[in-house]
C-alpha positions as CSV (number, residue, x, y, z in Angstrom):
1,M,40.8,129.3,-116.0
2,N,37.6,127.5,-117.9
3,V,38.7,128.8,-120.9
4,Y,42.5,127.6,-120.1
5,D,40.6,124.2,-119.6
6,S,38.7,124.0,-122.6
7,E,41.7,125.0,-125.0
8,R,43.7,122.2,-123.5
9,M,41.0,119.7,-123.9
10,L,40.9,120.5,-127.5
11,E,44.3,120.1,-127.8
12,T,44.4,116.6,-126.1
13,V,41.8,115.5,-128.8
14,S,43.1,117.3,-132.2
15,K,44.8,114.0,-133.1
16,T,41.1,112.2,-133.6
17,H,38.7,115.3,-133.6
18,N,38.0,118.1,-135.3
19,Q,36.1,121.2,-133.3
20,V,32.7,121.9,-135.3
21,K,30.3,124.8,-135.0
22,S,26.9,123.4,-134.6
23,P,26.3,120.8,-132.2
24,N,24.4,119.2,-134.9
25,D,27.5,118.2,-136.4
26,A,29.0,116.7,-133.2
27,D,29.9,112.8,-132.8
28,A,30.7,114.7,-129.0
29,I,29.5,117.4,-126.9
30,L,31.4,118.4,-124.0
31,L,30.3,121.6,-121.6
32,N,32.9,122.7,-119.3
33,T,31.4,123.9,-116.4
34,C,31.6,126.4,-113.4
35,H,30.3,125.5,-109.7
36,I,31.2,129.1,-108.1
37,R,27.4,130.5,-108.2
38,E,24.4,128.1,-108.2
39,K,23.1,130.2,-111.4
40,A,25.9,128.9,-113.3
41,A,25.6,125.3,-112.1
42,E,21.7,125.3,-113.0
43,K,22.6,126.5,-116.7
44,V,24.3,123.2,-117.2
45,Y,21.1,121.0,-116.8
46,S,19.1,123.4,-119.3
47,E,21.9,123.4,-121.9
48,I,21.9,119.6,-121.7
49,G,18.3,119.2,-122.0
50,K,18.2,120.8,-125.7
51,F,20.4,118.0,-126.5
52,S,17.5,115.2,-126.2
53,D,16.4,115.5,-129.9
54,L,20.1,115.3,-131.3
55,K,20.8,112.1,-128.8
56,R,17.6,110.5,-130.0
57,K,18.4,110.4,-133.9
58,N,22.5,109.7,-133.2
59,K,22.7,107.0,-130.9
60,K,26.2,107.0,-130.8
61,L,26.4,111.0,-129.9
62,K,28.0,111.8,-126.6
63,V,27.3,114.2,-124.0
64,I,30.6,115.1,-121.5
65,V,30.4,117.2,-118.5
66,A,33.8,118.5,-117.2
67,G,34.8,120.9,-115.0
68,C,33.5,121.9,-111.3
69,V,29.7,120.9,-111.4
70,A,31.0,117.6,-112.5
71,Q,33.4,117.3,-109.3
72,A,30.5,118.8,-106.7
73,E,27.7,116.7,-108.3
74,G,29.2,114.0,-109.0
75,N,27.1,110.4,-109.9
76,A,24.0,112.7,-108.9
77,M,24.5,114.3,-112.4
78,L,23.8,110.9,-114.1
79,Q,21.0,110.2,-112.0
80,R,19.8,113.7,-112.5
81,Q,19.9,114.0,-116.4
82,P,20.1,110.6,-118.3
83,L,21.3,112.5,-121.6
84,I,24.9,112.8,-119.7
85,D,27.3,109.7,-121.0
86,S,30.4,110.5,-118.8
87,I,31.3,113.5,-116.3
88,I,35.1,114.3,-115.8
89,G,36.5,116.5,-112.7
90,P,38.7,119.7,-113.5
91,Q,41.9,117.6,-112.7
92,M,41.2,114.3,-115.1
93,Y,40.7,116.1,-118.3
94,Q,43.9,114.3,-119.5
95,H,41.6,111.3,-120.2
96,L,39.3,112.8,-122.4
97,P,40.8,111.3,-125.8
98,D,40.1,107.8,-123.8
99,I,36.8,108.6,-123.4
100,L,36.1,109.8,-126.8
101,L,37.3,106.9,-128.5
102,D,35.4,104.4,-126.0
103,E,32.8,102.6,-128.0
104,S,31.4,100.8,-125.4
105,K,28.4,102.0,-123.5
106,K,29.7,102.6,-120.4
107,R,29.4,106.0,-118.5
108,N,32.5,107.2,-117.0
109,V,32.8,108.9,-113.9
110,L,36.4,110.4,-113.4
111,L,36.7,112.6,-110.3
112,D,39.8,111.7,-108.8
113,F,42.4,114.9,-108.2
114,N,45.7,114.5,-109.7
115,E,47.3,117.5,-110.9
116,Q,51.0,116.8,-111.5
117,E,49.7,113.7,-113.9
118,K,47.2,116.1,-115.5
119,F,50.0,118.9,-116.4
120,S,52.7,116.1,-117.3
121,K,50.5,114.3,-119.9
122,L,49.2,117.9,-121.3
123,G,52.6,118.8,-121.6
124,A,54.1,122.4,-122.3
125,K,53.5,122.4,-126.1
126,R,51.1,124.5,-127.2
127,N,48.6,124.2,-130.3
128,I,46.3,127.2,-129.7
129,A,47.6,130.5,-129.0
130,S,46.3,133.9,-129.6
131,I,48.2,137.7,-129.0
132,S,47.1,137.6,-125.3
133,S,46.8,134.0,-123.9
134,F,46.1,132.3,-120.7
135,I,48.5,129.9,-118.7
136,T,47.5,127.8,-115.0
137,I,50.3,128.2,-112.9
138,Q,48.5,126.9,-109.5
139,E,45.1,125.2,-108.9
140,G,43.3,124.9,-105.8
141,C,42.8,126.5,-102.5
142,D,43.6,125.7,-98.5
143,K,42.1,128.9,-97.7
144,F,38.3,127.8,-96.7
145,C,36.5,131.0,-97.3
146,S,33.1,129.9,-95.5
147,F,31.3,130.8,-98.8
148,C,33.2,128.9,-101.2
149,V,33.3,125.6,-103.0
150,V,36.8,125.5,-104.6
151,P,38.5,123.7,-102.2
152,F,35.9,120.9,-102.8
153,T,35.8,121.0,-106.4
154,R,39.7,122.1,-107.4
155,G,41.4,120.4,-104.2
156,A,44.2,121.8,-102.1
157,E,46.8,124.3,-103.6
158,Y,49.1,122.5,-105.9
159,S,51.4,125.0,-107.8
160,R,53.1,123.6,-111.3
161,S,56.8,123.7,-111.9
162,A,58.3,127.0,-112.9
163,Q,60.3,125.4,-115.7
164,E,56.9,123.5,-117.0
165,I,55.3,127.1,-117.0
166,F,58.2,128.9,-118.7
167,N,58.1,126.6,-121.8
168,E,54.7,126.8,-122.3
169,A,54.9,130.5,-121.9
170,D,57.6,130.2,-124.6
171,S,55.9,127.7,-126.5
172,L,52.9,130.1,-127.2
173,C,55.1,133.1,-128.1
174,Q,56.7,130.9,-130.7
175,K,53.1,131.1,-132.2
176,G,52.4,134.6,-131.9
177,C,51.6,135.1,-128.3
178,K,52.7,138.8,-126.6
179,E,50.8,138.5,-123.3
180,V,50.2,136.1,-120.9
181,I,47.9,136.0,-118.1
182,L,48.8,134.0,-115.1
183,L,46.1,131.5,-113.8
184,G,45.4,130.2,-110.2
185,Q,42.5,130.3,-107.9
186,N,45.1,131.5,-105.8
187,V,47.5,132.9,-107.9
188,N,49.9,134.7,-106.0
189,A,50.0,131.8,-103.2
190,Y,52.3,130.3,-106.1
191,H,55.2,128.4,-104.7
192,G,56.5,126.1,-107.3
193,I,60.3,124.6,-107.7
194,N,62.5,126.0,-110.4
195,K,65.3,124.8,-112.3
196,N,67.6,124.4,-109.2
197,N,65.0,122.5,-107.7
198,K,64.3,125.4,-105.1
199,Q,61.0,127.0,-104.2
200,I,60.2,130.3,-105.7
201,N,57.4,132.5,-105.3
202,L,55.3,134.5,-107.8
203,A,57.4,137.5,-108.1
204,G,60.3,134.9,-108.9
205,L,58.2,132.8,-111.5
206,I,57.5,136.3,-113.2
207,K,61.0,137.5,-113.4
208,E,61.8,134.1,-115.2
209,L,59.1,134.7,-117.9
210,A,60.0,138.3,-118.3
211,K,63.1,136.6,-119.8
212,I,61.3,135.6,-122.7
213,N,62.0,138.0,-125.6
214,K,59.0,137.8,-127.4
215,L,56.7,138.2,-124.4
216,E,55.8,141.9,-123.7
217,R,53.2,141.8,-121.2
218,I,52.6,139.5,-117.9
219,T,49.3,139.8,-115.8
220,Y,48.1,137.5,-112.9
221,T,44.5,136.3,-111.7
222,T,43.2,136.2,-109.0
223,S,45.0,137.3,-106.1
224,H,44.2,136.9,-102.3
225,P,45.4,139.6,-100.0
226,R,46.7,137.4,-97.6
227,D,49.7,136.4,-100.1
228,M,50.0,139.6,-101.3
229,N,53.8,140.0,-100.2
230,D,56.6,142.5,-100.5
231,D,58.0,141.0,-103.5
232,L,55.3,141.1,-105.6
233,I,54.2,144.9,-104.7
234,E,58.2,145.8,-105.3
235,L,58.1,143.5,-108.9
236,H,55.3,146.0,-110.0
237,E,57.1,149.1,-109.6
238,D,60.6,147.3,-110.8
239,S,59.2,144.9,-114.0
240,E,58.8,146.7,-117.5
241,K,56.5,143.9,-118.6
242,L,54.4,143.1,-115.2
243,N,50.7,145.1,-116.6
244,P,49.9,147.9,-113.9
245,Y,47.0,145.8,-113.1
246,L,45.6,144.0,-110.1
247,H,42.7,142.1,-109.2
248,L,42.4,141.9,-105.6
249,P,39.0,140.5,-104.4
250,V,38.2,142.3,-101.0
251,Q,34.5,140.9,-100.9
252,S,33.4,142.9,-98.1
253,G,34.3,146.0,-96.2
254,S,33.1,145.3,-92.6
255,D,35.2,143.6,-90.3
256,D,32.4,141.5,-89.0
257,I,31.5,140.0,-92.2
258,L,35.3,139.2,-93.1
259,K,35.7,137.5,-90.2
260,N,32.7,135.1,-90.6
261,M,33.7,134.7,-94.3
262,N,36.7,133.3,-92.9
263,R,39.3,135.7,-95.1
264,K,41.6,136.5,-92.3
265,Y,42.3,140.0,-92.9
266,T,40.8,143.3,-92.1
267,S,39.6,146.0,-93.9
268,K,42.4,148.3,-92.7
269,Q,45.2,145.1,-94.0
270,Y,43.4,145.7,-97.3
271,L,43.9,149.5,-97.5
272,E,47.5,149.3,-96.2
273,I,48.0,146.9,-99.5
274,I,46.4,149.1,-101.9
275,D,48.4,152.0,-100.2
276,K,51.6,150.1,-100.8
277,L,50.6,149.2,-104.2
278,R,49.7,152.9,-105.3
279,K,52.9,154.4,-103.7
280,K,54.7,152.1,-106.3
281,V,52.7,152.5,-109.1
282,P,50.1,155.5,-108.9
283,N,48.1,155.0,-112.1
284,I,47.8,151.1,-111.3
285,A,43.9,149.6,-112.3
286,L,42.6,148.1,-109.4
287,S,40.1,145.3,-109.5
288,S,38.0,143.7,-107.0
289,D,35.2,141.4,-106.4
290,F,32.2,142.0,-104.1
291,I,29.4,139.7,-102.2
292,V,26.6,141.5,-101.2
293,G,24.0,140.1,-98.6
294,F,26.2,137.8,-97.1
295,P,24.3,136.0,-93.8
296,G,24.6,138.4,-91.1
297,E,25.0,141.6,-93.0
298,T,23.6,144.4,-91.5
299,K,23.2,148.1,-93.1
300,K,26.0,149.1,-91.4
301,D,28.4,146.2,-92.6
302,F,27.2,147.6,-96.1
303,Q,28.1,150.8,-95.6
304,D,31.3,150.0,-94.4
305,T,31.9,148.3,-98.2
306,L,30.4,151.2,-99.6
307,N,33.1,153.5,-97.4
308,L,36.2,151.1,-98.7
309,V,34.8,151.2,-102.1
310,K,35.0,155.1,-102.1
311,E,38.6,155.0,-100.5
312,V,39.8,152.7,-102.8
313,K,38.7,153.9,-106.2
314,F,38.5,150.9,-108.4
315,A,39.0,150.6,-112.1
316,Q,37.1,147.6,-112.5
317,S,35.0,145.8,-110.3
318,Y,32.7,142.4,-110.3
319,S,29.9,142.2,-107.5
320,F,27.2,139.9,-106.8
321,K,24.5,138.8,-104.3
322,Y,25.6,135.9,-101.9
323,S,25.0,132.3,-103.5
324,R,24.3,129.9,-101.1
325,R,26.7,126.7,-102.0
326,I,25.8,123.0,-100.3
327,G,29.0,122.0,-98.5
328,T,30.2,125.5,-97.4
329,K,30.2,126.8,-94.0
330,A,28.3,129.5,-94.6
331,N,25.5,127.7,-96.2
332,R,24.2,126.6,-92.4
333,I,24.1,130.5,-91.4
334,N,20.6,131.9,-91.9
335,C,20.2,134.7,-94.0
336,M,17.4,137.1,-93.0
337,L,18.0,139.8,-95.9
338,T,15.6,139.6,-98.2
339,E,15.9,139.2,-102.1
340,E,14.3,142.7,-102.5
341,E,17.0,144.1,-99.9
342,K,19.8,142.0,-101.6
343,N,19.0,143.5,-104.9
344,E,18.7,147.0,-103.5
345,R,21.8,146.9,-102.0
346,L,23.7,145.8,-105.3
347,Q,22.2,148.0,-107.3
348,V,23.8,151.0,-104.9
349,L,27.3,149.3,-105.0
350,Q,27.1,148.8,-108.4
351,M,26.3,152.6,-109.2
352,V,29.0,153.5,-107.3
353,L,31.6,151.3,-108.8
354,N,30.5,152.1,-112.2
355,K,31.0,155.6,-111.6
356,Q,34.7,154.7,-110.6
357,K,35.3,153.0,-113.6
358,H,33.8,155.7,-115.9
359,S,36.4,158.2,-113.8
360,Y,39.2,156.1,-114.4
361,N,38.7,155.8,-117.7
362,K,38.4,159.3,-118.2
363,T,41.7,159.8,-117.3
364,F,43.3,158.2,-120.2
365,V,41.1,160.8,-122.9
366,G,43.6,162.4,-125.2
367,K,46.3,159.9,-123.9
368,R,47.9,157.7,-126.6
369,I,48.3,154.3,-125.5
370,E,49.5,151.0,-127.0
371,V,46.6,148.1,-127.7
372,F,46.6,144.5,-128.3
373,I,44.2,143.3,-130.7
374,K,41.7,140.6,-129.9
375,G,39.5,140.6,-133.0
376,K,36.7,142.5,-135.2
377,G,34.1,144.8,-133.3
378,K,30.4,144.6,-133.8
379,K,30.4,147.1,-136.7
380,D,32.0,147.1,-140.3
381,N,35.7,148.0,-140.2
382,Q,35.4,147.9,-136.0
383,Y,38.2,146.2,-134.0
384,R,38.6,145.6,-130.5
385,G,41.3,145.3,-128.2
386,T,42.8,145.8,-124.7
387,T,45.6,147.9,-123.1
388,K,48.0,146.9,-120.2
389,W,45.7,148.1,-117.7
390,M,43.2,145.7,-118.7
391,Q,40.7,148.0,-120.4
392,S,38.8,147.2,-123.3
393,T,39.2,149.4,-126.5
394,I,37.2,149.9,-129.6
395,F,38.5,151.6,-132.8
396,E,38.0,151.5,-136.3
397,S,40.3,151.3,-139.5
398,N,39.0,151.2,-143.2
399,K,42.1,148.9,-144.1
400,H,42.5,145.8,-143.2
401,L,45.2,145.6,-140.3
402,E,48.1,143.3,-140.9
403,T,49.5,143.9,-137.5
404,N,48.0,142.3,-134.1
405,K,49.0,145.8,-132.1
406,V,48.2,149.3,-132.5
407,N,48.5,152.7,-131.0
408,L,45.4,154.8,-130.4
409,K,44.7,158.2,-129.0
410,V,41.6,157.8,-126.6
411,K,38.8,160.0,-127.7
412,S,36.0,159.7,-125.2
413,A,35.7,157.0,-122.4
414,M,32.3,154.6,-121.2
415,D,32.4,152.9,-118.2
416,N,33.5,149.8,-119.5
417,C,35.7,150.6,-122.4
418,L,37.9,153.3,-124.0
419,L,37.3,154.6,-127.5
420,G,40.2,155.7,-129.9
421,D,41.8,156.8,-133.0
422,L,44.4,155.0,-134.9
423,I,48.0,157.1,-134.8
């Protein structure tokens, strides 16, 4: 979502400013920020500190902080770091052109929640497109998980209109896009209005987008188990364009921890969703998020998580130690686990998850797959791309490739990628 937001901000200022490769050449430096974990938020201040010499040399240089850290910390950011000239929340970056053209010394603080105005001002026409492009369709969250800051930094759930999303996807496809990744903090809670002024769900939206001829693949992320309805599950079987991939965070396999997290589903209910999906699409790539060391997590709770992981067999995963966030309910719960215990549990979990990734990828060895090329690899004549199962792939070609998609035969599999030969 931050990649999408950054692209849209670049588009808003394209008439007056060009992007430069180095802060040394800039009239303005924009940091788009994430507040999900404490480490990410602290990096913001570390980065800004690096610009002190540039600010000293160029009195007109503007340092602007956008995104969720700006929203969460507000005016306190200006007090903590005087180098900052303006802060913009994630629902206000349509005002970025005005801030850049403002020659006064005013320090702007724009933190209102105005999603409808933002998207209407941004418009559906896109200037930046790639073979695989992001589109935000839903923002905010009404779930209030006890560990999460999203309701406070992104606001209440808001869904864009289906026609607006369709027009944006069509605009991207006119510029060479072949895959759209639909984004939302609760993307499967989407409930936008279509051109007939009727509310449709995510399955309905995907059916509309599938009508775009040049669009070949559709993916969505991030989903919540509570919003994984039968319409969406059946669409995974019926749609030719919907990728056989699903990122469905479970966070924990312990019902006690899930209750304390305010997730409002049980491990059994999660497994029932997985069972339904696998019956429809046996080779679907399942991905998830895990939080280790949540306050109150016992050895049994952690074992329940391992048991769930071993039962599901995930193709991809993201796992983290619990990170305290000020303002959340979980921040008021004392955590008796030491950092050493959290680290040990995280390593055990990641070892199991990595083995599962490798095992899933090995099932593709010897198969022929279509890959969308994302760019050059690290070595000469090397390219990188992705499959419709959202696997990274690496292959070589001695010739310059004029196309942006190729067919490969997979020759070997690693934990995080497939290696293939051009067919």
